N, C-alpha and C positions, 0 to 999 in steps of 0.2 A: 426889242431885246440880245442881245451880244452871245453867242451860240459857245458853247463850253463842251472841248470835244477830251473822249474816254480815251487815251489810243490805247490798241490792244492785239495779241497777237493770239487771242483764245476767239474759239469758232462758237463758243458757247450760247445756248440759247439766254440761257440763265443773266450772264449780262447783260445785253439786250434787254430783259425782264428789271434786272437791276437799273438802268437806265432812265428807264422808265419814272422811276420814282425819282430823278434829279430834275429841279425846271428848268429850260434850257440849255438841259445838256445831249451828246448824242454819242454812240461809243462810230470808233471807227475802228474796224478790225486793217491789220495785215497781217502780210506773211510773216513767220519768226524771223528768219532770213533780212528784212527788211525792219525789221521794229526801231533798232539802235539807229539805224540815218532817220525813218521816219520820227525821228525826237527831233532832230532837228531840222528840221528839212518844211516839218508841217507847220503851220500857224495853230490858232484858238486851242492848242493842246493844255488841258488846266491839270491832268491826272495823267499816270499813266500804266495801266495793269499788265503783269505779266505773268504768263503760262508754262514759256520756256522751260525746262529740265535741262537745256543745256546749259552750265556755268560760266562759261563765258558768252556767254550771249544775255542771262543775267547782269551783270557784273558791267559791262559795257553799259548794257542799259541803264542800268543804274547810274551809273559815272557820266552819262552823257546827258541824263534826266534832272542829276541831281546840278548840275553845272548850270543850266538852267533855270533852273526853281523850281522844278516841276516835280512834284510828291510820285512815290512812286507806290504800285498795293502789288504782293505776289501772289498770285496761287500754285499753294501749295497739294504737291502729290504727294509728299512725302516729307517726312521730317531731315529726311539731308537738305532737301530743299529748305526747308524751313529753318537751318543753322547756317545755310547759307545766305537768307531772307535779314538776318538777324545781324549774320558779322557785317553784313554789308548796309547796316544803320537804315533800312528801308520802311517810309512813316507807318506800314501796313501788311498785314500777311490775312491768310486764312485757309483754312481746309479744305482743301477741293476736293468732292464738290459742295459747294453751300449755295443754299437757297437765295433768291432775288434778293430779300430782306438784308439778311448776313451780308450780302457784295455790297449793298447800295449805304448802308453802315458804314463801312468800313473805308467806303469809298471817301463819302463825307469826313472820315475823321483824317484819311490822308492831306485830305483840304486844307484840314484844320491845323491838321501837325505841320503840314510846311509852311505856312504860312507868314511865322516869323523867320524862317531861312529862304526867302525868295528875294533873293539880294536883286534879281534883277528888277523887281519893285520897291524896295525899302527905300531910295532914294525918292522918288517921286508920289508917295504916295501917303496920306493918312487913315489913321487904321481909325471910323467912327463907334465907339461904342464897341470896342473891342473890348476889353475887360470885364463890360457888364453879358457880355458873350459866355463869357466864361466863364462867370458865376452861373448863370440860366443854366451852361449846358449842365454843369457838376451835377443836374437831377433829370434833365433829358438831353435828348438828343440837340448838338449843338447846330445852332444858326449862322452862318456862315455872315463875318459882318463885310458889313457897305462900305467897299471901294474909293473913294473920292481924290479926284487927281487935285492934291495941294502941295506942289515943290517946295514953296515955303513956310509951310506948316508948324510948329514946332508938333509934338503929341501933343493930346491931351492931358489934363491934368489927370493923377491917379484918385480913382473916389474910396477910400477906407481901405486902401494896399499901402503903407508905410512899409520902409527898410523893416526885414528883419535884425533884428541883434546880432546873430549871426548867419551865413550860409552851409548850406551839406550837398552832398551828393543823394540823390533823391531814389530810388526803386518804387513807380508808381505802379503797383497791381492788381485791373479787376477787367474780367469778362469783359464789361460792356468798355469796349476799347475806348469808344467816346466821351466818355465820362474819364476814364483814365487818360488819352491824352489831353483833357481841359484844365481836369487839376496838375496836370504834368505844365502842361503852359502856365497856367497863372502862379507857379511855383520859379516858372524859370522867369518871369518877369524879373521880380523882385531878386534875382540874383543867383537861387538855390540851380543848380547844376542835375538834370530830372533826363530819365529812360522810364521807357514804361515797359509791360509785361502781362499778356491777354488770359493768361491759366500757370498751374504750380509747378509744372516741369521746365516751362519758361521760365517761370519768376525763379526756377532754383538753380536754373543756369545761367540766368545775368546776375543773380547774388555770387554765383562761383568768379562769375567772370569780369565784371565789373569793380564787382567790391561795392556795393554804396554805403556810405555810413547809417541808413537811416532807407527804412522800409516801411510803406505804407501798403498795407494788404488787404484785401477785400480778405471775407468770410467766407460768402457763396461763392465760392471758384467751383467751376463745374469739375468733374474728372476727380482732383484732388482738393480739397478743400483750405481754405485760410489755414487752417491749427494744424494740418498733418503739415501745410507746407513751411512751416513756423519749426515742428517738432525737431522734421526735417534739417533746414539748415541749423537750429542750434545743434545739431548731433556733428556736423564738420566745425573742425580749428578755421575756417575766416566767417562760420556765422556766428561764433560766442559773441564777440564787442558788437555786433551790430545792434543799434538801435530800431525792434519792426513794432508796427504801431497796427493795431486793428482799426480798420475800414466796417464799419456793417449796419445795417436796420437798424438791429435790436440792441437795448438799451439796459436792460433787467439785469438786475446783480448777481444773476447766475448766470447770463450770457459773457459779464467780464470773467465771474471765476473761470468758466472757462479758457478765454482768451489766456488769464494768466497762469492756470496750470498750462497753456503750450508753450507759454513760452516767452509770450507779448509784453512788450514790456510799458505799452498802453492801449488804451480803448476808447474811440472815437464812434461818436454814433452819423449816421449819414441825415442829409445834406451835410457836409463837411462846412464850419464856418472855419474862414481862412487865418482872421487872428488868432483863432481858439488853437487851430493848429501850431500855427508858429511861438504859438506860448508855450505848448506840451510840448514842442522839441528842446525848444532852449532849455524848462524847466530840469528835462529829462536827463538833455546834454549835464546840463550844471550843476545834478544830484552824483553824474556817474564821475567830474571832475572833483569833487568834491574830498 
C-alpha cells in the first residue's frame, strides 16, 4: 500500500491519534519554519495541517500546497486565525483543541474537497464511481474514490446527474463538514459555484462576504441554529433576496411552519435528493422572477 503523509507543524498527540484512524496514513511533524519548504520537498504528501498562528507562514504554506494540488487543514487557536483560513480558502479548519475524531473527519473532508482541484492529477487519472461516493457520503462519512491510471480515459457517464436548467452561487452550511463538502461537490459537478460553512457565525460571514444566490442551511447547527442564522441574515440588506432553503432531518408540518416563520424559502428533509433539490431551486427562482 502506498503511504499517505499528513505534513504538519503541530506536535499535539491528538494529531497522531487522528491519523491512526486513516488507513495507510502517517503524520510527519516538522518545525513551523520548515513547513512551507517541506510542502514541496517531501514526497507522498496527501494533506497539510497547519497549526502556526503566524499569518505569513499560513499564507505561504497554503499557496505552496494549493499550487501542488494538496489540500490544507488549519488548526485555529482563535477567530483571527479562523478568518485568515477562510480568506485563504483552505479546504478545512477546526477549533483547537479538538479531539482526534474531529480532526480525522476534517482531514477526510479536506482530501475529498481537494480532489477536484488537484490539477497535478487531473490530466492522468479517472475517478472511479466518484459520483456514487458523493451520493453515499451525504448520509455518512465519504469514502475516498479509487484513483486508476487511465491517461486516455474519458470521464464515466453520469447516472442521474442531469444538467440543471440554471446554475447558481450556492453556500452549503452544515456542521457535518463531510456532508457539506460532499453536497457542495455534487452541485459543483453540474455547474453550480459552491462553497461551504460549518457553523452559524461562519455562515453569516460567508453570506456577507461572498453574497451567494442560494443558501442550503442545516437547522441543527451548534451555538446558533439554522433558524437564528436565517433570521439574522434576513435582517441585513444583503440577506433580503437570498434564496435560503432549510436542510433538516425533521419534516413534520410544525417543522415546516418554524422554517417559514424564520424566513426560509423552502424546506427539504435529509437525505437530500439531488433532482428534488434542483427542481426546488428552479421553481423558487422562477416564482421570484414572475
